[in-house]
C-alpha positions in Angstrom: -37.6 1.3 41.0 -37.3 -1.2 43.4 -35.5 -4.5 41.0 -34.7 -7.5 42.0 -31.3 -9.1 40.7 -32.0 -13.1 40.7 -28.8 -14.0 39.1 -28.3 -17.2 37.7 -26.9 -20.5 35.5 -30.6 -20.9 33.6 -29.4 -24.3 32.5 -31.7 -24.5 31.6 -33.8 -22.8 32.8 -37.3 -24.7 34.8 -40.2 -23.7 36.7 -38.6 -23.6 39.6 -37.2 -20.8 38.8 -40.1 -19.4 37.6 -41.9 -20.1 40.1 -39.3 -18.8 42.3 -39.1 -15.2 39.5 -42.8 -14.9 39.7 -43.6 -15.6 43.6 -41.0 -12.8 44.1 -42.3 -10.6 41.0 -46.1 -11.5 42.9 -45.4 -11.2 46.7 -42.2 -9.6 47.5 -42.2 -5.8 47.4 -41.3 -5.4 44.1 -41.3 -4.1 40.7 -39.5 -6.0 38.2 -38.1 -8.9 38.6 -33.9 -9.4 36.3 -33.4 -12.6 35.9 -29.5 -12.4 35.7 -28.3 -15.0 33.3 -24.6 -14.9 34.8 -22.0 -16.6 31.4 -20.3 -18.4 34.7 -20.6 -18.7 38.1 -17.4 -19.1 40.1 -19.5 -21.4 42.2 -20.4 -23.7 40.0 -18.5 -25.2 37.6 -19.7 -27.0 35.2 -19.2 -29.1 31.9 -22.2 -29.5 30.7 -23.6 -25.3 30.4 -25.1 -23.9 27.1 -23.7 -21.2 25.6 -24.5 -17.9 27.2 -27.0 -16.9 24.3 -28.8 -20.2 23.9 -30.0 -20.1 27.7 -30.7 -16.6 27.5 -32.6 -17.1 25.1 -34.2 -19.3 26.9 -35.4 -17.6 30.0 -36.5 -15.0 27.8 -38.7 -17.1 26.6 -39.7 -18.8 29.2 -40.5 -15.0 30.3 -43.1 -14.4 27.4 -44.9 -11.7 28.0 -44.6 -10.8 31.9 -44.1 -6.8 32.0 -42.7 -7.4 36.1 -39.6 -9.8 34.5 -37.2 -9.1 32.4 -34.2 -11.2 31.5 -31.3 -9.2 31.8 -27.9 -10.4 29.5 -25.5 -7.1 32.0 -22.9 -10.4 33.2 -22.0 -10.8 30.1 -20.3 -7.5 29.7 -18.3 -7.8 33.0 -15.1 -9.8 33.9 -14.7 -12.4 33.6 -14.9 -14.8 36.4 -18.6 -13.0 37.5 -18.7 -12.5 40.6 -22.3 -11.5 42.1 -20.7 -8.0 44.1 -19.2 -6.7 41.0 -23.0 -6.7 39.4 -24.8 -4.7 41.9 -21.9 -2.4 41.9 -22.3 -1.9 37.9 -26.2 -1.8 38.2 -26.2 1.1 41.8 -23.9 3.4 39.4 -25.8 2.3 36.1 -29.2 3.0 37.7 -28.9 5.2 40.7 -31.9 5.9 41.2 -33.7 2.9 41.6 -33.0 0.3 45.3 -31.6 -3.4 44.1 -32.2 -6.4 46.0 -30.2 -9.8 45.5 -33.1 -12.5 45.2 -31.5 -16.2 46.1 -32.6 -19.2 47.0 -32.2 -20.6 50.8 -29.6 -23.1 49.7 -27.3 -20.8 48.9 -27.3 -18.9 52.3 -24.7 -22.7 53.5 -22.1 -20.9 51.0 -23.3 -16.8 51.5 -19.7 -16.4 53.4 -17.2 -17.8 50.7 -19.3 -15.4 48.4 -16.8 -12.4 47.2 -16.8 -9.2 49.2 -20.0 -10.7 51.1 -20.0 -8.8 54.3 -19.9 -5.7 51.2 -23.4 -6.6 49.1 -24.3 -7.2 52.2 -24.5 -3.7 52.8 -24.9 -2.8 49.7 -28.6 -4.3 49.4 -30.8 -6.7 51.0 -31.4 -10.2 50.6 -35.0 -11.8 49.7 -34.5 -15.1 50.3 -36.6 -18.0 49.0 -36.9 -21.4 51.1 -36.0 -24.3 50.1 -36.1 -27.9 51.7 -33.7 -29.7 55.1 -31.8 -26.1 55.4 -30.1 -25.7 58.3 -30.7 -22.8 59.9 -27.6 -20.2 59.1 -25.7 -16.9 60.4 -27.6 -14.5 57.8 -31.0 -16.3 58.3 -31.3 -14.0 61.5 -29.3 -10.8 59.9 -31.2 -8.0 59.3 -30.7 -7.4 55.0 -32.4 -10.8 54.5 -35.7 -11.8 54.6 -36.9 -14.7 54.5 -39.6 -15.2 51.1 -42.2 -17.8 53.4 -46.1 -17.6 51.6 -44.8 -19.0 48.4 -44.6 -22.5 47.5 -41.9 -24.7 48.0 -40.5 -26.2 44.3 -37.5 -28.1 44.4 -36.8 -29.2 40.6 -32.9 -28.8 39.2 -31.8 -28.1 36.5 -28.7 -30.8 37.2 -31.9 -33.3 37.6 -33.1 -31.9 34.0 -29.9 -32.4 31.7 -28.9 -35.9 33.5 -32.0 -36.9 32.2 -31.9 -35.3 28.9 -28.3 -36.8 27.8 -30.6 -40.0 29.3 -33.4 -39.1 27.1 -35.9 -38.7 30.1 -38.9 -37.1 29.6 -38.4 -33.3 31.4 -41.1 -31.7 29.5 -43.4 -30.9 32.5 -40.6 -29.6 34.5 -40.5 -26.9 31.3 -42.6 -23.8 30.3 -43.6 -24.8 27.7 -41.6 -22.4 25.2 -38.4 -23.4 26.2 -39.1 -27.5 26.3 -39.8 -27.0 22.8 -37.0 -24.5 22.1 -34.9 -27.6 23.7 -36.0 -30.4 21.7 -35.9 -28.5 18.8 -32.0 -27.9 18.7 -31.6 -31.3 20.5 -30.0 -28.7 23.8 -28.1 -30.8 26.3 -28.7 -35.2 24.8 -25.4 -36.4 23.6 
């Protein structure tokens, strides 16, 4: 199988994340997309990170019964801080018959050369890039292992914006999948 690995904090998972996962599952040449919930991103340290299993549960709620998209907690069991290269190495070792493709937002290409062992990551897998608006071109835009997925709608929704507005008591209902919105409201996530 050809599996797209879509890592993220998903703090919280929102409709933009789901559009990306759905677009990659539906328009790219992937059999499945695994939304890998990261316990801690070394490049995105934040004070208001919801607990790992709450974020994983929200991703599962967002996915619902879509058989091409899966929620993964694989990084919960890897050493901390977690790096994408360690995740890809682990998955290739555990599932040697499968091919893994890393899914990134285009905004990540600007800092990709700061990722741990980024050259090895490019050797180990293709990288499928979801487009963003107003992103400067980098050397990675023309790299043979980097493929831009252009036939998808561009979403500009940020989890930071959602968290800040939840804290302010504003309604962000339509920026979250309905099941996620209900859980966030019920549990009062991010409202403090």
